[in-house]
Residue, then its C-alpha position, 0 to 999 in steps of 0.5 A: m645548237k648541236t655545236l653549243d651542245s658539244i662544247a658544253l658537254g666537252l667542258l662538263i667532262i673536263g670539269g668532271l675530270n678536274w673534280l675527280l682529280i681533286g677528290l682522289f689526289e687533292f690536285d686541281l688541274v685547272a688551278t695548276i695550268f692557269g696560275g692558282q685558284t684565285a687567278i683570274l683565268s682560273k676563275i673564268i674557266y670555273v665560271i664557264v664550266g658552271l654555266c655549261a652545267l646550267y645549260a646542260l639542265k635542258f637535257f633532262p627533258l630530252i632524256s626522259n622523253a627518250g626513255r618513254r619512246e623506247r617503252 
């Protein structure tokens, strides 16, 4: 699972940086690289990043448990 966690985190960081570029400069890096927002490859990347975000929800209990152990 550690490998899957690392992949999900990496893709979430890429997705977050893409949103940062969209928010600051109205520049969609994923769309630019893969042929526009409606290109099938861009849509696949968007879906994969979204699935990684859903997968990352499993980390919330781990974060809250770590905080309790430190106290």
